[in-house]
Structure formats: structure tokens, C-alpha cells
N, C-alpha and C positions, 0 to 999 in steps of 0.2 A: 652289741645288745643294748637296746634302748632302756633307759632306767629313768625313774623320777617323773617329773612333770611332762616331758615330751612323750614318754610312753603312755602316760595317762591320757593325754590329748588324742593321740592316735588311736587308742582303744575306743574312746567315746565316739570319734568320728563326728558326724553331723549332729549338733545338739537338737534335742527335741524342744519344740516351743510350748507344748502342753504342760500344765502344772503337774506336780507330783500326784500320784494316786492318793486318795484319802487315807488308805491303810498305811502306806509308807510315810506319809506326812505325819500321821499320828505317832508312828514309832520314832520319828526323828524330832518330835516336839519335846520341849524341855520338861514338860510335866510327865511325859510318859517314858522318858529314857530310863529312869531309875527303876520304875516298875517293870519295864521290859527286861532289864538285866536280872531282876529278881525272879521273874517267871518267863524265861525266854521261850520255852517250848510252846506254851499255850499261845502266846502272842504271835510267835512266828507262824504257827499253823493257821491262826485266824487271818493273818495278813495274806498268806498264800491263798486261802479260800476266797478272800475278797478279790485278790488279783486274778484268780482263775475265771472270774466273770468276764474279764476283758479289759481293754484299755480304759484308763481313767479319763473322765471328761473334764475334770478340773473345776466343775461348777457343782458344788456339793448341794445335797438336798436338805441340809439342815442337820442340826445336832441330834434331833429326835428321829431322823430318817431310819437309823439302823433298827430301832425298836418298834417302828410303826407297823400296823397290820397291813396285809395285802388286800386290795379291793379290785373289782373288775371295772375296766374302763367302759363307760356307756356308749362310746363311739366305736371302738374296735374290738372290745371284749377281752383285751389282754389284761393280765394281772399287773398291778402297779402298787407301789408303796402308798399308804393312805395319808400321807402328809399333804397339807394344802399346797405346798410348793410343788411337789411331784405331780399331784392331780391336775393342777391348773396348767402346768407346763406341758404335761402329756396331752391334755385336751387341745391346747393350742396347736401342737404338732400334728395331732390326728386330723384336725380340721384343715390344716395347711396342706396335708398330703392327700386330701380328698378321699379318705377311706371310711367315710361315715356309712353306718349300716342302715338298712331300711327300717322304718319305724313300725316294725311288726314284732310281736312277741315270739321268741325262739322257743321251740320245744326242747325237751331234754335230749331227744335224739339229735336235733340240730346242734345243740351246744356241745355235745360229746363227740360227734363223729364228722361234722362238716368240715372242720379245718384241715387243710392239707399239711400243715406244719405245726408241730407241738413244741412249745418253748417252755422249758422248765424254769424254776425260780432263778437259777443262776443266770440264764440268758435274759430273763426279765430284768434282773438287776442291772445288767449291762445296757439294755435298751432304755431303761429309765434314766440311767446315768447319762446316756448320750442325749436323750430328749431334754434333759435338764440344761444342756448347753444352750438351747435356744430360748432361754428365759426372757430375752428381750422382746419376743414377739407379743403383740397385743392382738385383740380380736380385730381391730381396725386394720392392723398390718396384714393379718391373715387374709382378710377379705380382699384387700387391695392387691396383695401378692398373687392370689388365685386369679383375680381378674386380669392382672398383667400377664400371667403365664398362659392363661387360656386364650387371650387375644393374640399372643405372639408365638404360640406353639401350634404346629400342625400335626402333632403326634397323637393327640387323643380324640380327634374328631371323627376319624374314619370308623365305619362299622366293622371293618376287618382289623381293627387295632387290637393290641394285647388285651386279653380278657381280664376280668377282675383279679386283683392280686391276692395272694394268700395272706393270711394273718401273720405269717412269719416273716414277711418281707419288710424291708426297712425303708420307710419314707417314700413309698411309691416305687420301690425297686421291684425287679422281677422276682417271681418265686425262685427259690434257691436252685431247684433242678433246671428251671428255664434259664436262669442266670448262668449256670455252669455250661449249659448247652451253647449259649451265646459266646462265652469265653473260649470254649474248646469245641469248635465245630468238628463234625465227624471226619472231615477231610483235612483237618489242620495238620501242618507239618511241624512236628515237635523237635526240640533240640536233640542233638546227638547224645542221648543218655541211655544207659542201660539201668533199668530199675528192677531189682530182684523182687519178684512177687511169687509167693508160695514156692520158693526155691528155684524158679525159672527166671532167667534174665531176659528182659524184653528190650531189644535195641531199637532206638529211635534215631531218625536222621538228625544230624547236628549242625550242619552248616547253614541252615535256612532260618530266616526270621519267621515268627508266627504270623500268619495272615490276619489282618484286622479288617474292621468294617469299612475302612477307607479304601480298600482295594477295589480297583475298577478296571480290571483287564478282561477283555472279552476275546474269545477264540471262535472265529466264524466257521460255520458249516462243518464242524467236526466235534466228535465226542472224545476221541482219543487225541490228546495234545501232541503226542510224539509222532503220530501219523499225519498230522495236518500239513497242508501246503499253503494255507492262507491264514494269517493271524491278524486280528485287529487289536491294537494297543491304545488305551486311553492314557495320554501323557500330556506334557506341557511344553511350551516354548519358553526357554530361559534366555537371559541376556538381552532383554528388551531395551534396557537403558542405553545400549549402544546403537539401537536402530529405532529410536522413538519417532523419527521423522517419517517412517513408513506407516501409512494409515492401515488400520486393521478393519476387516469386514467379516462379520459372522457368516459362516457357511462357505467361504471361499476355499477353493481347492489349493492344496499346497503340495510341494514335493521336497525332496531332500538331496543334499549333495555333500560329498566328503570334503573335508578341509584338513588334509594331512600336514600342511605347513603351519598349522596353528601353533604358536609358541607355547601356549599353556597346556594344550592337550592334543597329542598327535592323533587321537581317535575322534576328534571333533567332527560333528555332522551339522551342516548348515540347514536351515529351514527356509525355503523360498516360495514365493507365489508361483504357482504352476502356470506356464504359458506366458509369463511376463517377458517382454522383449529384453529388458535390461536385467532380468533376474533379481528383482527386489528381494532383499534379505530381511527376514523377520526376526531372526535370532538363531539359537542353537537348540538341539535336543539335549536333555539332561545327561550329565556325564555317565551315570550308571547305565542308561540305555545305549548311549553311543559306544561304550566299551564292548558290548556284546554284538552290536549291530554293524559296527565299522568293518570287522573282518569279512562279513557277508557281502557288504557293498564292495569292498576291495576285490573280492573274488567274483564279482558280478553274478552272485548266486541268488540275490533277491531284488525285487523292484518294490519301491515304497512310494505311496501317495496317500493323501489324507485330506482332511478339511478342518477348518476352525470350528470348534464346537460352540464357543461363546466368547464374549469379550471379558477381560479382567475387570474386577471391581475398581482397581486402582490403575492409573495410567500406565505405569511401568511394571505392573504385576505380571506373573506368569500366565501365559495364554493357554487355556485348555484346548487340546486338539485330539483327534482320533487318527491314528496312523495305521494303514493297512500294509502289511508286508507279505508278499507272495513269492514263493520259490520260482526260479526260472529254470526251464529245461534246456539242456545243452547236449545234443546227440553226439558231439565229438569228444566229450571229456573221457578221460581214462578212468579205470576202476579206482585207482588210488586217489585221483582228484575227487571222485564221487564220494569216497569214504571220508576224505578230509572235509569236504563241504557239508556232508551230512553231520559230522561231529560238530561243526560250527553251528549248524541249524539247531541241533539238540541242545547245545550250550545256550543258545538264544532262548529256546523254549523253556529250558530249566530256569533261566533267570526270570522269565515271565511268571512262572509258577511260584516263585518266591514272593511275588506281590510287591516288589519294591521299586519297579521301574517307572510307574506312572505317578508316584506321589511327588508333590512339590517339595523341594528341600526344606522349606519353612515349616512343614508339618511332619518332618521326620522324627522330631522329638516326641510327637504324639504316638507314632507307631512304636517307638522304643519303649515308651512308658507302658503302653498296652501290652507289649511283649513281656516286659518284666512282671507285670501283675499276673498275666496268664501263666507264665512259667512257675511262679511261686504257688499259685492256686492249684496247678496241676501236680506239683511235686511235694507240697507241704499241706495238703488238705486237712490232715489230722491235727494240725496245730491251731486251727481257727474254729471258733464257735460258728453256729449256723448264722447268727446275725452278722458276724464279721465276714463270713463268706458271701452272704447276700449283699452286704455293703460294698465290698470290693468288686463283686460281680456286676453291681449296678453301674459301675463306671463305664462299662461297654455300652450301656443303653443311653448314655448322655449324648447330646449332639456333638458334632465336631467342634463347634465353637466352645461348648462347655468343657470338653476335654482339654482343648488347647489352653483355654484361660486358666484352668486349674493347674496344669503342669507349669505354666508360666509363673504363677504366683507362688507355687510350691517351691520352685527352685530359686526364687529371689529371697533376699534377706528379710525384708518386711519388719515386723509381722503384718502391719496394716498398710493398705494401699487405697488411694483414692480411685474410685471407679472412673471419674472424669479424666484422670491422667493416664489411664491404661489404653494403649493404642498399639495394636499389632496388625500388620496387613493381612495375616491369615485368619483373623477373627473379625467377622463381618458385623456382629452386633454384640458389643461388650455387655451392655445393660441386660439384655435378654439372657446371655450366657451366665452372668452373675446371679440373676434370679433363679435360673435353672439349678445352678450349683447350691444355692441357698436352700431351695426346697428339697434337694436330694441329700442335704446334710453335709456337703463337702466344704462349705465355707460359712462363716458368720458374716452378716451384713449389719452395719451400724448406721442408722439413720437418725434424723433429728428427734424422732419420737422415742428413741431408746435411751436408757440410763446406763452408761458404762460403769464398770467397777473401778476401784481405785487403781488397780494394776492396768486395766485397759486404758484408763485416762492417761496414764504416764506414757503408754505406747502410742496412743493416738496423737498426743501432743507432738510426738517426734515427726509426724507427717507434715506439720506446719513448717513453713519457711520463716526465717527471721523477720522479714517485713510483715508477714501475717501475724506473728505473735506480738509485734509491736503495736499493730493496729488494734488487736483484741485488748491488750492492756490499756491502750489509750481510751478505748471505748468503755472499759470497765472502771478505770480510775478517773476518767474525764480530764486527765492531764497527760502531757507527754512523759513517757517513762525515761528514766536515766539508764536503764539496762540496755546494753548493746550486744553483749555476747550471748550466744545461744544457751549455754548452761544456766546463766543467770535468769534468762527469760523463762526457761522451762521450770526452774525451781520456783520462781515467783508465781507462775500460773498454777502450778500443782499445789503449792501451799495455800493459795486462795481457795482452791476447790476443796482441799482436805479439811480446812478449818471452818467451812460452811459459809464463808463470806461471799461466795459467788457460786450459787447453785445453778445459775443459768449458763455456766461456762461450756458444758457439752453442746448446747444448742448453738452457741456462738461459734464454737469450733467447727461444728458440722455445717454451719452456714457458709463458712469459708471453704471447707473441704468437699462438701457434698457427701453422698454415701461412701462409706469405707468398708472394705472387705478384708478378710484374712482366712487362712485355712482353719477348719474346725479342729477341735482337739482329737476327735475320733479319727478323722482323716490323717492328721499328723502322726498319731500313734501307729495306726495300721500301716501307713506307707513307710514310716521309719522301719517297721518290722519287715516289710516287703523288701526294701533295699538291703537290709542286713542279711536276710535269708538268701537273696539273690547273689550278692557279692561276697558274703561270708567275711567281711572285714569292715572296719570303720574308715579306711583310706579311700575307698572307691564309692562313687555315687553316679548319678545320671550323666555327669560330665564325661564318664568313660565312654558312653555311647557316642558323644559328640566327637571325642578324639579319634574314635574309629571311623566315624562318618567322614571326617575331614581328612582322613588318611595320615594323621599325625602319629597314630599308634597302631601297630599291627600285633595282634595276639597270636601265639603259636597254635598250630593244629594238634589236637589230641582228642582222644575218645573219653567221654565221661562214662565210667562203669560204676554205677552207684549200687552197692549191696546193702549198706546200712544207712539209716537216716541220721543226720546231724543231731536232731532232737527227737528222741524216741517218743516222748509224751509232751503234751501241752504244758504241764507243770514245769518241765525242764526249761522250756522256752521262757516261761514267766519268771523263773528264778534268774535266768540269764539277763532278762530285761531289767529286773529289779537291781541286779548288780551293776549294770551299766547306768541305771538311774542314780544310784548312790555315787558312782564315780563322777557322773556329770555334776551332781549337786556339790560334790567336794571341789571339783574344778572351778565351778562358779563361785563357791565360797572363798577359795584361794584368790580369785580375781578381786573379790570385794573385801579381802582381808578379814573375813568372818571366821576366826579360829574356833569360836564356840561351836559353829555348825560342823567344822572339820572334825572336831573332837567327837561330836555325836555320830558322824558318819563312821569314825573309827570304832566307836563302841558297838554300833549296829553291825558292822562288818565282822567284828570279833565274835559276836554272838551267832551270826549266820554261819561262820566257819565251824562252830561247835555243833551245829545242828544239821539240817538236811543238805546243805550245800556240799559238804565233804563226802557224804555217803554217795551222792550222785557222781561227784567228781572222781572218786576213787574207782568206781565201777567203769566210768568212761576211759580213764587212763589205762587201766589194766586190760580191758577187753578190746579196745579199738584205738590204736595209736593215731591213724589219720584223723579220727574224730577229735582226739585230744589235742591235736595240733591247732584246731580251731577253738574248741571249748575250753582248753586249758587256759586260754587267754581270758575267758570270762570268769569262771567260778574261782580260779586260783588267783589270777592277777589282780582283779578288782580289790578283793580284801587286802592283798599285799600292798597295792599302791596306797590304799586308804590308810592302812595301819602304819606303814613305815614313814609317814610324813611327820609324825610326832617326834619330839625331842626328849620324851620322858623315858629314861633308861629302863626303869622297872617295868613299865607297860610294854616297851619294845621287846624286852627279854621274855616276858610272859607270852606275847603273841608269836614271837619267833619260835619258841618251844612248841607251841600248838601247831604251827605250820610244819615244822620238821617231824613232829610225831604223827601227824594225820596224813601227810602227803609223802608216801614212800618213794615215789619217783617224780622228778620234776626238773625243769630246766633252770630253776632258780635256787636249787638246794645249795649250790656252792656259795652264792651270794648271801643266802640266809645264814648258813653256817659261819661264814666269815664275820658277818655283822654280829651274830650272837657271841662269838668268841671275843670280839673287840669290845662289845658293850659290857660283858662280864668283867673284863679286865679294868674297864673304866670305873666300875663301882667297887673295885677292890676284891675281886674273887678270882685270883690268878689260877688256882688249882682247877676250878671248874672251867675256866677259859681254856686251859691246856687240854682238859679231857674232851671238850667240844671240838677243839682243833684236831686232836688225834682221831676222833671219830670221823671228822670230815675228810681226812687224808685217805681213809680206807673206804669211803663212800663211793660206790661206782658211778653215782650221778654227779660227783664233784670232779671237774676236769679243768684242763688248761690253766689260765691265770689264777683262778680261785684255788686250785689245788696247790700251785706253787706258793701262793700267799699263805695258805694254811700250813704247808710244810715249813716255811720260814718261821711262822709263829711257834710251831712245835719245837724247832731247834732253839729258838730264843728263850722260850719259857721252860724247856725241860732241863734246866741246869740243876745240879745237886743242891738241896736234898730232894727236890720234887722228882727228878728222874736221874738215875745213875748211868743208864745206858744211852749212848748216842744213837739217834735214829739212823737207819740204814741209808736213807737218802740224803744225809747231811753232806757227804762228799760230792754228790751230784749237784747240789745247789751251789757249791763252791767252785764249780768248773770255770776254767779261765775262758773268758770271751775276748777275742782279739780286738784291740782298740787302735784307732788312728786318730791323731790329734792335729788339727789344723787351726790357723788363726784367721780371724775375719775382722774387718773394720766396720763397726756398727754405725748405723744412722741413729738408732734410739737404744736406750738401755733401761726402759721403763719396765718395772715388775708387773707381770700380768698381761703385757702387750706382746704381740708377735714380733720377734726379732727381725729387723731389716738391716741388711748389710750392703756394702759396696762390693759388687762382684769383681772377678778378675778382669772383666772387660770395662769396669768403671760404672756399669749400670746398677741400679738398685735391684736387689733380689732377696728372696727368703733364704733360710738356712739350708734347705734341701737343694735349691738351685746353686748355692755357693759350693756345696759338696759335689754336685754334678760337674761343675766347672773344674774343681780340683782334680777329680778322677779323670776327666778328659785331658788334663794337661800333666801336672806333676804326678798324679796318682797312677799313671800307667796307660794312657790313651784308651780309656774305656768309653764305650757308648752306653747309653742307658736312659732310663725314664724314672721320674718320680711318680710312683703309682700306689705305694703302700700295698694293700692287697688287691687293688682293682685289676691289675693285669692278670693275676692268678685266678681271680673269680671269672674273668672273661675267658681265659684258657680252659678252665674247668667247664664252663657252660658250653663252649663250642665243641670240645672233645667229647663231652658227655651228653650232648643234645638228645640223641636217640634214647639214652638211658633215662634222662630226666623226664621226657615226655612219652615214655612207654606206657602201655595200658596196665594199670594196677588198680585194683578195686578201691573205690572210695576216695582216691587222692585228687581227682578232678571232679568238681561239682558245679562249676560255672565256666562259661566260655571266656571269662575275663581274667583268667589266672595266668601268671607268668612263671609259676613253678608248682609242683605238686604240694599238697598239704603236708606231706610227711618229709619234705626235704630236710627240715631241721630236727628230725627225730632219728633214733637208732634204726627204725624200721625202713628207712630209705635204703640203706645198704642190704639189710636182711631180705627185703622183698625183691631185690634186683641183683643179688649176688652174682648169678651167672652172667648177666649182661655186663655188669661192671667189670668183672674179672676178664671177660672176653675183650672189652675195650682196652683195659690196662695191658693185656698181653700184646695187643697190636702196637700200643704206644711203646712198650718195652722193646719190641722188635724193630723200632726205628721208623714206624709209619706215622708218627705224630704230626709231622709237617704236612703230609698228604691229607690226613684226616682234617687238619685245621683248615686247609684251603677249601676242601669240599664243603665243610660245614659253613664256612663263611659265605661261599657263593650261594648255597641253598637257602640260608636263613638271614642274610644281611638285612638289618632294619627291623627284624621281628623282636618283640620284647621278651626278655628272659631274665630271670633273677640273676643278678651279678654281672651281666654282660653290659659293657659300655661301648657301643658301636662308634661313638664320636671321639672318645678320648684316646683309644689305642688303635694305631694303624695296623694294617695287615703286615707291613714290613717289620714293625717292632715285634709283633706276635710271632712271626716266623723266626726272627733272630733269637728271641727268648727260648722258643721250643728247641731250636737247633743247638744252642749253646748249653742249655741245661742238661740235655741228654735224656734218652728214653728211660733209663733205669731210675734216675732221681725224680724225673717228672712223674713216672708211674707211682712211686712211693708217696709223693706229695698229693696227687689226685686221689689216691686211695684214702689217705688221711682225711681229706675233706669229705669224701663220700661217707666215711664212717661217722663223722660228727661235724656236719657243716655248720651248725649253730655255734658251737664252742670255738671253732677255728676260723670263722669267716672274718675276723678282725685281728689286729695286732701284728700283722706281718711287717717285715722291714720296709723302710721308706723307699729305698732305691733298688732297682734291678739293673745290674750292669752286665754287659757282654762285650766280648772282643774276639775277632777272628785272627788267627796267628799267621796269616799271609802265606809265605813260602813254606813254612814248616807244616802248614795244614792244621786242621782241628780248630776247636773253639772252646771258650771257657766262659763261665758266668760267675757273678759275685752278687751277694745280697748285703745291703748296708743299711743299718739303722742310724739315722742322724740325730744328734742331740745338741741343742743349743747350750749357751753358757749356764743356764739355770735348770736344765732339764735332767730328769733321771729316767731310767728304764722302768716301765710299768711291769707288773707281774705277767700280764698277758704277752707283752713283747718278749720278756725273758723266756717264757714258756715256748714261744715260737722259735726263738734262737736255739734253744736246746734241741727241739725237734729237728730243725734244719741241720744242725750239726750231726745229729744221729743219722740223718739221711745222706750225709756226705757232701752237703753244700758248703761252699766257701762263704762264711758269714763273718761280718765284723761290725763294730760300732765306730762311727766317725763322730768325734767330739769337737765341736767348734768353740773355741775360746776367743776372748777379746784380744786384739792386738795390744801388746804391752805398751806402757807409756814411753818406755825408753825407745822402742822402735817407732 
């Protein structure tokens, strides 16, 4: 179980770049902390109401913005706050997006009924907040931006172009209904998900990616794809860098030829000039297309020819082609051959329908990004406001260049990037794409006419190189600077700007850098949410798509059967996001050694626990355990991480009591109870410490090592006169554990460093390898492996594969999962008891080795929680299963299935086995190895007791230093 800082970092995942929402910043300010504690309920409710409007933009409208009256915008007619700041900014954005109304007076009928979308005050506040992001725009910028966009865009000139946008759309985006239609076409193939609506489960196909606007597959002369005999596929020629000496000609006829001897891909298909005497080779077809087309060519079932559609923009770029594939007739083929070939053809057509064969590999990330947004918009529509839905939907309406540029800068560290230094071969016009993204609200653009804030200045300075910073300082000071290191140069420039001695610094910087861009706060907020809703954790991001595309990771096949939503209401999501925000702020404060802010985060989290957080959390935990497996990390863990970082015993005791009293079931109750008992003893309250420990021992949620630790505390503290009766489990704790003592010659004896010894073979090794050498020689000719719990987790995953990935409601909600959401909960066993016991019966009957081999062959290389394909060989796994025996193995696997979380760590270091040769039979031994200064942890002790109860041969091998006499 991860604890402390590491667990906090994994929970946060990708840090958001946008500043704190104004409401949360106010609660964490030094002036408001005390008042918030005095009147938590009112302030908390106000903060949630402010957050419900949508993501913060980070550019506040001023201190008087909250109390300003609402006025109507003379350009678009929307209600906005009446401050000068908001009005001016809103007018700039309205003019930039080209939504100016006709200069005619509207009638009452027009003003009340003409708008297609009505946006209430809450949505207006979000829109105003977002529009305030673009405060740097001036009238001059707006006019020049519009001129630039109109000259370089061909989307708005046609008479058949999109009609006037509704007033509810965001920055020139489509009307919400039209946006959703673009994101979810009527013939779209959705993920394999069952969504319960009105009590009926609607199943959708899962293995396919959602088609995007970049799809360009055509099927000639047929309406029904499955019955077609001729298909035209728009694709590309790849691998041109190996054949650049062959001249390309637009419109030339091409043909294809198999290359089965290709060392990198046995399905490779070459592209040749048709009719050329020497068969000039242009390159290869993309791997995805070749994979489904190669079997057809090998069976002589299709003939393929095509032509070059156009020349690439770059010399070695992918060449666009159109390839026509036509089925061949063979009168002599048998019925079985016909069936086989038809299945290959249908597989080929199915791959075409997926819409992934024609795309250049360089633009695959664009399709993945679109698919992620579309999936979240389809399955979590109730969590977004109309403006947020419109904003996300508008991404589809961006040009390919715009989409690709945004994904590129969103996934890079940044936050600021020079436009002049951005160069990607799949983006033809970076400047036009940047302007398009700016007008759509997806990025900020900083030019020499803008005045950056203090925070932005610090970030923009980071774009400069060291020589550039030296030249700027030399120009400002008129002398050569003595600063040579980057931190010193940054500090000097920033201090000159902050103290007002160099107000021209922004212009000088931008003179060197040119225009700079970064993702907007609204885009950053919403796309952080999209990723979290899609992956359901902080560990995965868009790189997961890349790992799959490159074939480095393969996720298992399963069915998503969604009956309940992760977040029932929008407020639940906003509270989760606020909790993650507080966790991120605390993590950043720890990096900066800002313990004052850490303390404020702790105070805020404590107050949040007392109010709405826990009421929602308790409802989730009691009613839906798979949901709690995800949300339990949010509502419960964030306050826990934030709170327990302090060293104040009184505060820790108070907060731990709140946690234990409010959260009746939870995976951390054992840790909380143990910490509370220890802290109470530290402040001199042993009687209360004993009572807490006794309560923890009988708590059904306290298990494994935590329970052993509490039992030992009870035995130690319950001496007369506190307690006269000895606890019933005292004898169990004193059970004898067999020990073996060996000596080793150390290389180092440093405290805190890992011990290194000279092995029996004279080579350097760790303490576990030394023990393995001992057991292989003097210890009894054992074979074995140092795996701790790794080999057991691998055996569990392989033998329980069908159980783990069986169809259970709500446990699979994304195609990027390596385990069900409830694997680490009690419901894992309860929901699959029949399946689990059936598998255990087969294992007990001696079929474990056969099951292991079958599972390995079917699933090798597929990611699954706990399985390490590289560390454990098939031979070792078979030997372990055979020597342990079916009865003991079934008991161990049932124990893991009942409580995977509590028992997935702490197992003995070594698993040893040996075959008895002529006598027949086999045996196994588990060994926990301890170095000269090591002691058994309570989790390790708990595992040893359990294994002894199951009938395993378990012992502890203690390695001591060779005596000076020897």
C-alpha cells in the first residue's frame, strides 16, 4: 500500500497549469482561514456554488466583481458583470469572434424568443470568467487577428458554410446540438459499453475507435460494405527515407507486392511503380493496413492497384495514395477455401470501417485525442455545463493543423512555447493554426503589444536561452553582466521587472522570442477533467494511447457493463476536483518548503471532512463498492494525505478521531487506528491508547499487518492494573517461527545502506542472493527465486484470469484498465464467488499446471495487475505450482481473492522448490531473509502466520556478519 508523499503524487497525476479558482484561493488565504473555520458551513457552500459555475480561469475580474450588477452586452446580448474589467474584456472577445449583431433595434419578441440557447447566471459567470482570460487583447490586436484569420481560412467564405451561431456558443463554436452531432455522428461506432438507461442495458461495440473527421476511406460501387467486391482505400506510402532516390510523380499508377522476408514485419507489403521494368520501389504500406491485407494477397484472393494522389509537402514525408482492392474469382476453389477467404475479406472490411488504416502515423495522436473527448462527452454529459459542452465540442470544428498543434503543446511541459520554434511535419502552417486556436479560446498568445503578469513573466523568461538572457541584460545595463548561470540570470531579470526599473523588459524578451503561446486555463481545466474521467486515475494519460499504438502495451479484452455513473451529479465531480486541487497545492508547497500553506491545506481539508464531503462519501461507499474503489481515493484520501503530514500530536489525534468516526468502512482504518493509538501513548494517555487498540482489533476493516500490530500493542499495554485478563490471541502472537542462521562476509556495514556481501562464488551479491546460494548448496539443494510476492501475484493473475476479467457491473469503465475497479475490495470475491470457487476446485483437483500453461499461451504479453511476464519464466511458474500442491495453492489463492489489497504485499522473499528424484514427489519452502540489522515487519509476520496455518513450510533466514575470529 502506497503511503505518504508517493501516494499523494500518484493521486494528483498530471498537475494542472491553471491557477486556483478564486473561491478556493480565498479559502486558503491567510486572512480568510480563521473566518472559514469559524463559519465553515456558509463559506463551504459559497465556494461550491462558485465552483459549480465551471473551471476557474485564473484571471480574476477584480475585487468588486462579485458584487457588481449584471448588464447586457451590446454586441452579443449576453449578461455580464458590470465591472469595467469584465465589460471591456467581454467586448474584445465578442469582436474577435465575429458575433456582432445587426445595428437594428430588437423587439421584445425578438429578445425573449429568438435565442436557441438560454444561459443562466451560473453559466454567464463561467463565460465571463473564461473571457477574462484574454485580457491582453486590444482593439488593434482584434482587428489584425480577424484580418489574419479571414485571409488564411477558407471555412467562412462559402455560401453553404455553417449558419449564424447561437448565442450560447463559445467563441465562434458551433451550437451545442450541432457540436454534439459533429462529435457523435449517427453511424459512429461507440466503445463496448453497456449503459443502463431506464432500467435497460444498451450494449455498444467496444473494440473499435470512434471515427473522426480525418477518416477518408471510400468504398466504390456499393452501399453495403459487407457485400462489396471492390474497395478503394485512401492511405499513404511510408518508409520513403529508404527509397528517396526514386522520383515521385503525381497520378502515376502503382501496384503492390508482398515482402514476407522482411526482418521487421512479416506482413510487409511493398509499393511499386506499375509497369516499371526494374520494379522501382516507392516504400511500404502502413503496418495496420498490411496486417489485414497481407493474408488476402498470400491467398491470391485480391488484386490491388492504385495511383499517387499527390506529392508530400516534405521530401521524405508520407505519400498520399488511393489503393483499389478487388476480389478475384476462382472457380476451382473448395467450399472450405471460400469460407476461409471470405472471413479474411470480412476482416479486411471490418478494419476499414474502423477508420484507422488510412491515417498517417504522425496524426494518430490527433485521432486518439478526439476519441477521448468524444467518449467523455457521450458518457458524462451530465457533468458539464452547456458552455463546457460547447467548448469541448468545438474542438472537432478546428482544422487538422489546429487540432494537432493543440495536442502537441498540451502534452509538452511548457507552459510557454515560441511559435517560431514549433515545427512538426504534420502541421503545414503553425502560425495560422496558432491564430485559429487563439480565436477559439484554446490557447493564449503573447505578442510584443501585450503586458504579461508577474507570474507570466517568470514563465516566459524560462523560454529564453542563457546567451539570449545575457544579451538582454547587456542591452539593459549597457555593460557585460557577470552572471553566467541560468538561475542567477533569471533572478536578475525578474527583479529588474518587479521593482519597476525595466518596464520595457517584456518587449525586449518578445523581440527575441517572437509570439509565444500556451494552453488557456479553460482548456487546461476541461481537458484535465476529460483525461481523469476517461482513465479514472492519475497514473495514465495520453501516453497510454502511444504505448498501445507502438505495440509496447496490450490491454486485456473485457466488456464494459456500466450500470451506475462514477459521479452522479456535477457537484460530486466539482468536490472531487477541489480535493485534488488542494492535494496538488500541498504537494507544490512541500516542494517549495512552504509549511504555512501546508497547514492551511490541512485546516481546509479538516473542515471539508466535517461537511459535505463525508455525507457524499458515505453514501458512495455503502451503496456502490466498485464506485468507491475510484472515488474512495478522492474524498477520503486527499484529506488523509493533507492532514497526516503534520507533526502536531493534538491536531493529528483530533483529525484521526474524525476520520474513524465518520468513515465506517475504509481501507485505511487499520493505519488510522494504529496511528491514533501510538499518538495517544506519545502524549501520555496510555489508557485511551489501549482502548483504541482494543477497538481496532475487533474492527472487521482492520486486517493483516495492522491487526497484528494492534494486537501486540494490546498485549503490551494491557498489564495489570489496566487489564487483568490476558487477551485470547496472546499465545498466537508468541508462536514459534523457525529460524536458520548463516554468516556472510560483508563489503559494507553502513547503517541505512543495502547490505552487500561476497557470495559463495566470490562475486558480490545482496542478502537474498546469498541466502539462495546457501539453500542451493549447504541448505539442501533447493532451487528457487527471489520474488517476494511477485511470483504469487503472477500465479494468481494467470490462474484467475477468466475470473478477473469476467463481466460484472461497473467494474470496467475504460478500455485501458489492467484490473477491475473492485479487485481490492471485499466485493471482488462476493460478486464472483461461484466462478472463484469453480476455479479453486479445479486447482485443488490437480489441474493447476494445465490451467497455467493454457492461460500463459492465450494471454502472454497482455497487461494484467500483478503479472510480470519478464521476471518469471514459465519453467519457474510450473515448478512452483507443482511443488506447492493443489490444496495449499487453492487456500492461498482464495485468501488473495478475499482481500487482495491487504495481502498483496509482505510475502516471504524466497520461494524454493526441489524434486525428490527417484523417491518421486516434490516439496516447496518459503523463506523470509533478514540482514544483520533487519527485523520482521508486522505485515511479514502476519503472512508467515497465515502460511503456517495453510500448511506451508516457512522459515526465517537470518544473515549475520562473519565473526572476527573466523
